[in-house]
DRENDO-1510 file (C-alpha; in Angstrom, 1 decimal, always signed):
<recs>
REC; n; res; u; v; w
REC; 1; MET; -25.3; +22.1; -8.3 .
REC; 2; THR; -22.9; +23.7; -11.0 .
REC; 3; ASP; -20.9; +26.9; -11.1 .
REC; 4; GLU; -21.1; +29.7; -13.7 .
REC; 5; HIS; -19.0; +27.5; -16.1 .
REC; 6; GLY; -21.6; +24.7; -15.9 .
REC; 7; GLN; -19.2; +22.5; -14.0 .
REC; 8; LYS; -19.7; +20.7; -10.7 .
REC; 9; PRO; -17.3; +22.2; -8.1 .
REC; 10; LEU; -14.4; +20.1; -6.9 .
REC; 11; SER; -15.0; +19.3; -3.3 .
REC; 12; VAL; -12.1; +18.2; -1.0 .
REC; 13; ALA; -11.9; +17.4; +2.7 .
REC; 14; PHE; -8.5; +17.5; +4.4 .
REC; 15; LEU; -7.9; +15.2; +7.4 .
REC; 16; PRO; -4.6; +16.2; +9.0 .
REC; 17; LEU; -3.0; +13.7; +11.4 .
REC; 18; PRO; -1.0; +14.8; +14.5 .
REC; 19; ASN; +2.5; +16.0; +13.5 .
REC; 20; PHE; +1.5; +16.3; +9.8 .
REC; 21; THR; +3.9; +17.8; +7.4 .
REC; 22; LEU; +2.8; +21.4; +6.7 .
REC; 23; ILE; +4.2; +21.7; +3.2 .
REC; 24; ALA; +2.4; +18.6; +1.9 .
REC; 25; PHE; -0.8; +19.8; +3.4 .
REC; 26; SER; -0.6; +23.4; +2.3 .
REC; 27; ALA; +0.7; +22.6; -1.2 .
REC; 28; PHE; -2.3; +20.5; -1.9 .
REC; 29; LEU; -4.8; +22.9; -0.3 .
REC; 30; ASP; -3.4; +26.0; -2.0 .
REC; 31; THR; -3.4; +24.4; -5.4 .
REC; 32; ILE; -7.1; +23.7; -4.9 .
REC; 33; ARG; -7.7; +27.2; -3.5 .
REC; 34; LEU; -6.0; +29.0; -6.5 .
REC; 35; ALA; -8.1; +26.9; -8.9 .
REC; 36; ALA; -11.3; +27.9; -7.2 .
REC; 37; ASP; -11.7; +31.4; -8.4 .
REC; 38; GLU; -10.6; +33.9; -11.0 .
REC; 39; GLY; -7.3; +35.6; -10.2 .
REC; 40; ASP; -6.2; +35.1; -6.6 .
REC; 41; HIS; -9.4; +35.9; -4.8 .
REC; 42; SER; -9.6; +32.5; -3.1 .
REC; 43; LYS; -13.4; +32.4; -3.2 .
REC; 44; PRO; -14.7; +28.7; -3.1 .
REC; 45; VAL; -16.5; +29.0; -6.5 .
REC; 46; ARG; -15.1; +26.2; -8.6 .
REC; 47; CYS; -13.6; +24.3; -5.7 .
REC; 48; ASN; -14.5; +24.1; -2.1 .
REC; 49; TRP; -12.6; +22.6; +0.8 .
REC; 50; THR; -12.9; +21.9; +4.5 .
REC; 51; ILE; -10.7; +20.5; +7.3 .
REC; 52; LEU; -12.1; +17.5; +9.3 .
REC; 53; ALA; -11.1; +15.8; +12.5 .
REC; 54; PRO; -12.7; +13.6; +15.1 .
REC; 55; ASP; -13.2; +16.7; +17.3 .
REC; 56; LEU; -12.6; +20.5; +17.0 .
REC; 57; LYS; -9.3; +20.5; +18.9 .
REC; 58; PRO; -6.4; +22.0; +17.0 .
REC; 59; VAL; -4.1; +19.6; +15.2 .
REC; 60; ARG; -0.4; +20.4; +15.5 .
REC; 61; ALA; +1.9; +20.1; +12.5 .
REC; 62; SER; +5.4; +18.8; +12.9 .
REC; 63; CYS; +6.7; +22.4; +12.6 .
REC; 64; GLY; +4.5; +23.4; +15.6 .
REC; 65; ILE; +1.9; +25.4; +13.7 .
REC; 66; GLU; -1.6; +24.4; +14.7 .
REC; 67; VAL; -4.6; +24.0; +12.3 .
REC; 68; MET; -8.1; +24.3; +13.6 .
REC; 69; PRO; -10.6; +21.8; +12.2 .
REC; 70; TRP; -13.7; +23.3; +10.7 .
REC; 71; GLU; -16.0; +20.3; +11.1 .
REC; 72; THR; -16.1; +16.9; +12.7 .
REC; 73; LEU; -16.4; +13.7; +10.7 .
REC; 74; SER; -19.7; +13.2; +8.9 .
REC; 75; ALA; -21.3; +12.4; +5.6 .
REC; 76; PRO; -18.1; +11.6; +3.5 .
REC; 77; GLU; -20.3; +11.4; +0.3 .
REC; 78; ARG; -20.3; +15.2; +0.3 .
REC; 79; PHE; -16.8; +15.2; -1.1 .
REC; 80; ASP; -15.0; +14.1; -4.2 .
REC; 81; TYR; -11.8; +13.4; -2.2 .
REC; 82; LEU; -10.7; +12.8; +1.4 .
REC; 83; VAL; -7.1; +13.8; +1.8 .
REC; 84; VAL; -5.2; +12.3; +4.7 .
REC; 85; ALA; -2.1; +14.4; +5.5 .
REC; 86; GLY; +0.6; +12.6; +7.5 .
REC; 87; GLY; +4.0; +13.5; +8.7 .
REC; 88; LEU; +6.0; +12.3; +11.7 .
REC; 89; LEU; +5.2; +8.7; +12.5 .
REC; 90; PRO; +4.2; +7.5; +15.9 .
REC; 91; PRO; +6.3; +4.7; +17.5 .
REC; 92; MET; +5.9; +1.2; +16.2 .
REC; 93; GLY; +2.8; -0.5; +17.7 .
REC; 94; GLN; +0.8; +2.8; +17.9 .
REC; 95; ALA; -2.0; +3.4; +15.5 .
REC; 96; LEU; -1.6; +6.0; +12.8 .
REC; 97; LEU; -5.4; +6.7; +12.7 .
REC; 98; PRO; -8.0; +7.3; +15.3 .
REC; 99; SER; -10.7; +4.6; +15.1 .
REC; 100; ARG; -13.3; +7.1; +14.1 .
REC; 101; MET; -11.2; +8.5; +11.3 .
REC; 102; ARG; -10.5; +5.0; +10.0 .
REC; 103; ALA; -14.2; +4.2; +10.0 .
REC; 104; PHE; -15.0; +7.5; +8.2 .
REC; 105; LEU; -12.4; +6.8; +5.5 .
REC; 106; ASN; -13.8; +3.3; +4.9 .
REC; 107; GLU; -17.3; +4.6; +4.7 .
REC; 108; GLY; -16.2; +7.2; +2.1 .
REC; 109; ALA; -14.4; +4.6; +0.0 .
REC; 110; ALA; -17.5; +2.3; +0.2 .
REC; 111; LYS; -19.6; +5.2; -1.2 .
REC; 112; GLY; -17.2; +5.9; -4.1 .
REC; 113; VAL; -15.4; +8.9; -2.6 .
REC; 114; GLY; -11.7; +9.2; -3.7 .
REC; 115; VAL; -9.3; +8.7; -0.8 .
REC; 116; ILE; -5.8; +10.2; -0.9 .
REC; 117; GLY; -2.8; +9.8; +1.4 .
REC; 118; ILE; -0.1; +12.4; +1.2 .
REC; 119; CYS; +3.3; +12.0; +2.9 .
REC; 120; THR; +2.9; +9.3; +5.6 .
REC; 121; GLY; -0.9; +9.6; +5.1 .
REC; 122; SER; -0.2; +6.8; +2.6 .
REC; 123; LEU; +0.8; +4.5; +5.5 .
REC; 124; ALA; -2.4; +5.5; +7.2 .
REC; 125; LEU; -4.4; +4.3; +4.2 .
REC; 126; VAL; -2.6; +0.9; +4.4 .
REC; 127; GLU; -3.5; +0.7; +8.1 .
REC; 128; ALA; -7.1; +1.5; +7.3 .
REC; 129; GLY; -7.2; -1.5; +4.9 .
REC; 130; LEU; -7.7; +0.7; +1.8 .
REC; 131; VAL; -4.4; -0.6; +0.2 .
REC; 132; PRO; -4.8; -4.4; +0.0 .
REC; 133; GLU; -2.1; -7.0; +0.6 .
REC; 134; GLY; +0.1; -7.1; -2.5 .
REC; 135; GLY; -1.0; -3.6; -3.5 .
REC; 136; SER; +1.3; -0.7; -4.2 .
REC; 137; CYS; +1.7; +2.3; -1.9 .
REC; 138; CYS; +3.7; +5.4; -2.9 .
REC; 139; VAL; +6.0; +6.9; -0.3 .
REC; 140; SER; +9.0; +9.1; -0.4 .
REC; 141; TRP; +12.4; +7.4; -0.5 .
REC; 142; TYR; +12.9; +8.6; +3.1 .
REC; 143; HIS; +9.9; +6.6; +4.4 .
REC; 144; HIS; +10.4; +3.5; +2.2 .
REC; 145; ALA; +12.0; +1.6; +5.1 .
REC; 146; ASP; +9.2; +2.6; +7.4 .
REC; 147; LEU; +6.5; +1.3; +5.1 .
REC; 148; ALA; +8.4; -2.0; +4.5 .
REC; 149; GLU; +8.8; -2.5; +8.2 .
REC; 150; ARG; +5.3; -1.7; +9.3 .
REC; 151; PHE; +3.4; -3.2; +6.4 .
REC; 152; PRO; +5.6; -5.9; +4.8 .
REC; 153; LEU; +2.7; -7.3; +2.7 .
REC; 154; VAL; +2.3; -4.0; +0.7 .
REC; 155; LYS; +4.7; -3.1; -2.1 .
REC; 156; PRO; +6.5; +0.3; -1.4 .
REC; 157; VAL; +6.9; +2.5; -4.5 .
REC; 158; ALA; +9.5; +5.2; -4.1 .
REC; 159; ASP; +10.5; +5.9; -7.7 .
REC; 160; ARG; +7.5; +8.1; -8.7 .
REC; 161; LEU; +5.4; +10.9; -7.2 .
REC; 162; TRP; +2.1; +9.1; -6.7 .
REC; 163; VAL; +0.2; +5.9; -7.5 .
REC; 164; ALA; -3.5; +5.6; -8.2 .
REC; 165; THR; -5.3; +2.3; -7.7 .
REC; 166; GLY; -8.9; +2.9; -8.5 .
REC; 167; ARG; -10.2; +5.6; -6.2 .
REC; 168; VAL; -7.3; +5.3; -3.8 .
REC; 169; ILE; -4.3; +7.5; -4.4 .
REC; 170; THR; -1.0; +7.4; -2.4 .
REC; 171; CYS; +1.4; +10.3; -2.8 .
REC; 172; ALA; +5.0; +10.8; -1.7 .
REC; 173; GLY; +4.2; +14.2; -0.2 .
REC; 174; GLY; +6.2; +17.4; -0.2 .
REC; 175; LEU; +5.8; +19.4; -3.4 .
REC; 176; ALA; +4.5; +16.3; -5.1 .
REC; 177; SER; +1.2; +17.1; -3.3 .
REC; 178; ALA; +0.8; +20.2; -5.5 .
REC; 179; ASP; +1.5; +18.1; -8.6 .
REC; 180; LEU; -1.2; +15.6; -7.6 .
REC; 181; ALA; -3.7; +18.4; -6.8 .
REC; 182; ALA; -3.0; +20.1; -10.1 .
REC; 183; HIS; -3.6; +16.8; -11.9 .
REC; 184; LEU; -7.0; +16.5; -10.1 .
REC; 185; VAL; -7.9; +20.1; -11.0 .
REC; 186; LYS; -7.1; +19.4; -14.6 .
REC; 187; ARG; -9.2; +16.2; -14.5 .
REC; 188; HIS; -12.3; +18.0; -13.0 .
REC; 189; LEU; -12.0; +21.6; -14.1 .
REC; 190; GLY; -9.8; +21.5; -17.2 .
REC; 191; GLY; -6.2; +22.2; -18.2 .
REC; 192; ALA; -6.6; +26.0; -18.1 .
REC; 193; ALA; -7.5; +25.9; -14.4 .
REC; 194; ALA; -4.5; +23.7; -13.6 .
REC; 195; GLN; -2.1; +25.8; -15.7 .
REC; 196; LYS; -3.4; +29.1; -14.1 .
REC; 197; THR; -2.8; +27.6; -10.7 .
REC; 198; MET; +0.8; +26.6; -11.6 .
REC; 199; HIS; +1.6; +30.0; -13.0 .
REC; 200; ILE; +0.4; +31.7; -9.8 .
REC; 201; MET; +2.7; +29.3; -7.9 .
REC; 202; LEU; +5.5; +30.3; -10.2 .
REC; 203; ARG; +5.8; +26.9; -11.8 .
REC; 204; ASP; +5.8; +26.1; -15.5 .
REC; 205; GLY; +3.5; +23.1; -15.0 .
REC; 206; HIS; +2.8; +20.0; -12.9 .
REC; 207; ARG; +4.8; +16.8; -13.0 .
REC; 208; PRO; +3.0; +13.5; -14.0 .
REC; 209; ALA; +2.6; +10.6; -11.6 .
REC; 210; ASN; +5.5; +8.6; -13.0 .
REC; 211; ALA; +8.0; +11.5; -12.7 .
REC; 212; ALA; +11.0; +10.4; -10.7 .
REC; 213; GLN; +11.4; +11.5; -7.1 .
REC; 214; PRO; +14.6; +13.5; -6.5 .
REC; 215; GLN; +17.3; +11.2; -5.4 .
REC; 216; PRO; +18.8; +11.5; -1.9 .
REC; 217; SER; +21.2; +14.4; -1.5 .
REC; 218; ASN; +24.3; +12.2; -1.0 .
REC; 219; ILE; +24.2; +11.2; -4.7 .
REC; 220; ARG; +25.6; +13.9; -7.0 .
REC; 221; PRO; +22.9; +15.7; -9.1 .
REC; 222; ILE; +21.8; +13.6; -12.1 .
REC; 223; ALA; +20.0; +15.3; -14.9 .
REC; 224; ASP; +18.5; +12.3; -16.7 .
REC; 225; PRO; +15.2; +11.3; -15.0 .
REC; 226; ARG; +15.6; +7.7; -16.3 .
REC; 227; VAL; +18.8; +7.3; -14.4 .
REC; 228; ARG; +17.3; +8.9; -11.3 .
REC; 229; ARG; +14.4; +6.4; -11.5 .
REC; 230; ALA; +16.8; +3.5; -12.0 .
REC; 231; ILE; +18.6; +4.5; -8.8 .
REC; 232; LEU; +15.4; +4.5; -6.9 .
REC; 233; LEU; +14.3; +1.2; -8.3 .
REC; 234; ILE; +17.7; -0.3; -7.2 .
REC; 235; GLU; +17.3; +1.2; -3.8 .
REC; 236; GLN; +13.8; -0.1; -3.1 .
REC; 237; ASN; +14.8; -3.7; -4.2 .
REC; 238; LEU; +18.0; -4.1; -2.2 .
REC; 239; SER; +16.9; -7.3; -0.6 .
REC; 240; ALA; +15.8; -8.9; -3.9 .
REC; 241; PRO; +17.9; -7.2; -6.6 .
REC; 242; LEU; +16.4; -6.8; -10.0 .
REC; 243; ARG; +18.1; -8.4; -13.0 .
REC; 244; GLY; +19.4; -6.0; -15.7 .
REC; 245; ASP; +16.6; -7.0; -18.1 .
REC; 246; GLN; +14.0; -6.4; -15.4 .
REC; 247; LEU; +15.4; -3.0; -14.6 .
REC; 248; ALA; +15.5; -2.1; -18.3 .
REC; 249; ALA; +11.9; -3.3; -18.8 .
REC; 250; ALA; +10.7; -1.1; -15.9 .
REC; 251; LEU; +12.4; +1.9; -17.6 .
REC; 252; ALA; +11.0; +1.0; -21.0 .
REC; 253; MET; +14.4; +0.9; -22.7 .
REC; 254; SER; +16.9; -1.6; -23.9 .
REC; 255; ARG; +19.4; -3.0; -21.5 .
REC; 256; ARG; +22.3; -1.7; -23.6 .
REC; 257; GLN; +20.9; +1.8; -23.7 .
REC; 258; MET; +20.2; +1.7; -19.9 .
REC; 259; GLU; +23.7; +0.6; -19.1 .
REC; 260; ARG; +25.2; +3.3; -21.4 .
REC; 261; LEU; +23.1; +6.1; -19.8 .
REC; 262; PHE; +23.9; +4.9; -16.3 .
REC; 263; ARG; +27.6; +4.7; -16.8 .
REC; 264; GLN; +27.6; +8.2; -18.4 .
REC; 265; ALA; +25.7; +9.7; -15.4 .
REC; 266; ILE; +27.2; +7.7; -12.5 .
REC; 267; GLY; +30.7; +6.8; -13.7 .
REC; 268; ALA; +30.2; +3.1; -12.8 .
REC; 269; SER; +28.2; +0.2; -14.2 .
REC; 270; ILE; +24.7; -0.6; -12.9 .
REC; 271; GLN; +26.1; -3.8; -11.4 .
REC; 272; VAL; +28.8; -2.1; -9.4 .
REC; 273; PHE; +26.5; +0.7; -8.2 .
REC; 274; ALA; +23.8; -1.8; -7.1 .
REC; 275; ARG; +26.5; -3.8; -5.2 .
REC; 276; ASP; +27.7; -0.7; -3.5 .
REC; 277; MET; +24.2; +0.2; -2.5 .
REC; 278; ARG; +23.7; -3.2; -1.0 .
REC; 279; LEU; +27.0; -3.0; +0.9 .
REC; 280; SER; +25.8; +0.4; +2.3 .
REC; 281; TYR; +22.6; -1.3; +3.4 .
REC; 282; ALA; +24.7; -3.9; +5.2 .
REC; 283; ILE; +26.5; -1.2; +7.2 .
REC; 284; TRP; +23.1; +0.4; +8.0 .
REC; 285; LEU; +21.8; -2.9; +9.4 .
REC; 286; MET; +25.0; -3.4; +11.5 .
REC; 287; ALA; +24.7; +0.1; +12.9 .
REC; 288; GLN; +21.2; -0.4; +14.3 .
REC; 289; ASP; +20.7; -0.8; +18.0 .
REC; 290; HIS; +18.1; -3.5; +17.6 .
REC; 291; VAL; +19.4; -6.9; +18.6 .
REC; 292; GLU; +17.5; -8.7; +15.8 .
REC; 293; GLN; +19.4; -6.6; +13.3 .
REC; 294; ARG; +22.8; -7.4; +14.8 .
REC; 295; GLY; +22.3; -11.0; +14.2 .
REC; 296; ARG; +24.3; -13.5; +12.2 .
REC; 297; ILE; +26.3; -12.4; +9.1 .
REC; 298; GLU; +24.3; -14.9; +7.1 .
REC; 299; ALA; +21.1; -13.0; +7.9 .
REC; 300; VAL; +22.6; -9.7; +7.0 .
REC; 301; ALA; +23.8; -11.1; +3.7 .
REC; 302; LEU; +20.4; -12.3; +2.7 .
REC; 303; GLN; +18.7; -9.0; +3.7 .
REC; 304; CYS; +21.2; -7.2; +1.5 .
REC; 305; GLY; +20.5; -9.5; -1.5 .
REC; 306; PHE; +23.7; -11.5; -1.5 .
REC; 307; ALA; +23.4; -15.2; -2.4 .
REC; 308; ASP; +25.4; -16.4; +0.6 .
REC; 309; ALA; +27.6; -15.2; +3.5 .
REC; 310; LEU; +30.8; -16.1; +1.7 .
REC; 311; HIS; +30.1; -13.9; -1.3 .
REC; 312; PHE; +29.0; -11.1; +1.0 .
REC; 313; SER; +32.1; -11.3; +3.1 .
REC; 314; ARG; +34.3; -11.3; +0.1 .
REC; 315; GLN; +32.7; -8.2; -1.4 .
REC; 316; PHE; +32.6; -6.5; +2.0 .
REC; 317; ARG; +36.3; -7.0; +2.7 .
REC; 318; LYS; +37.2; -5.8; -0.7 .
REC; 319; ALA; +35.3; -2.6; -0.2 .
REC; 320; PHE; +36.1; -1.8; +3.5 .
REC; 321; GLY; +39.3; -3.7; +4.3 .
REC; 322; LEU; +37.8; -5.8; +7.1 .
REC; 323; THR; +35.4; -8.7; +7.5 .
REC; 324; PRO; +31.7; -8.2; +8.3 .
REC; 325; SER; +32.3; -9.9; +11.7 .
REC; 326; ALA; +35.0; -7.3; +12.6 .
REC; 327; ALA; +32.8; -4.4; +11.4 .
REC; 328; ARG; +29.9; -5.6; +13.4 .
REC; 329; GLN; +31.9; -5.1; +16.6 .
REC; 330; LYS; +32.4; -1.3; +15.9 .
REC; 331; PRO; +30.1; +1.3; +17.4 .
REC; 332; PRO; +27.4; +2.8; +15.1 .
REC; 333; ALA; +29.2; +6.1; +14.7 .
REC; 334; ALA; +32.4; +4.4; +13.6 .
REC; 335; LEU; +30.5; +2.3; +11.1 .
REC; 336; LEU; +28.9; +5.3; +9.6 .
REC; 337; ALA; +32.2; +7.2; +9.5 .
REC; 338; MET; +33.8; +4.3; +7.6 .
REC; 339; LEU; +30.9; +4.2; +5.2 .
REC; 340; GLU; +31.0; +7.9; +4.5 .
REC; 341; ALA; +34.7; +7.8; +3.9 .
REC; 342; TRP; +34.2; +5.1; +1.3 .
REC; 343; TRP; +31.0; +6.2; -0.5 .
REC; 344; PRO; +32.1; +7.1; -4.0 .
REC; 345; TYR; +28.9; +8.6; -5.5 .
REC; 346; GLY; +28.5; +12.1; -4.1 .
REC; 347; ALA; +28.3; +14.3; -1.1 .
REC; 348; LYS; +29.4; +13.2; +2.3 .
REC; 349; GLY; +27.7; +13.9; +5.6 .
REC; 350; GLN; +24.5; +11.8; +5.2 .
REC; 351; PHE; +24.2; +8.1; +5.4 .
REC; 352; PRO; +23.8; +6.9; +1.8 .
REC; 353; PRO; +21.1; +6.6; +0.6 .
REC; 354; LEU; +19.1; +5.5; +3.6 .
REC; 355; ARG; +18.3; +7.4; +6.8 .
REC; 356; ARG; +21.0; +7.8; +9.4 .
REC; 357; PRO; +20.3; +5.4; +12.3 .
REC; 358; PRO; +19.4; +7.0; +15.6 .
REC; 359; PRO; +22.3; +7.8; +17.9 .
</recs>
């Protein structure tokens, strides 16, 4: 069946998970909605959409707003894409997906339907087995550590907006969901439909998949997207630091150009910045309440990408004025205060650049 333009309508099913992030869900849905009809009439002419769940009980977003499913899970082949919208993660050990939803997603993938995870919906796709071991999964920088902890055999990607591997797409969420949706509108319905949608949303256009995610707010604003992406690559490889030539290759530039741009934007060399990021990670590990993360200094050193405990201790004492062993005896709040007083790359008040540990 085709529309009046001779095109097959784009059909999307949304599967919100409990405590899903409303902005990621609504940004994707409204982009589809605005592309579906002329003007802003919202008629499902060129696109159609529905909301699916294992039952018809309301699904609560993390902000408290409830969404009522329109249908239960059936016949995934009706759709071009199944979009899993995640948000707040359940405790470790609890499943992200109900078993029926997991089976439904796998059935859809087996029948050639595109499967998309937005926000922590990406982690749900890993749990469902749709991202294989060694495969890449896109998450926001905020959930990078969550993915690495829950699914250590999958490669977290936090330096771009989304990653497509065949018919499986993982997206960082937030407003990147609108960028991904506009990309799909352009692919299926043409550039004019995507551009019209962006204009109604008061945006000049949509960002490509490899656009850099905004850096955490504790690093001062950086205009050059190449430097922003370099920072994200450094942050997601703290335990196994990239060599300068590897980083330059990932950014498609010479090492000399990369180092010049980085020094201009940051005020420090890449080597110094990467070392400081790894030292901040060491403080984060020491501040955790988990016994296994308060282990030997040697283990902390290795997790932070230092060759040995002696080198780590020397760099740590030079930065903070005390040894790692002495720092480890401090309460978490004191460690974070020490870190925030030292952090030289931007705004204070938030643990750089990782999430603040729980009190």
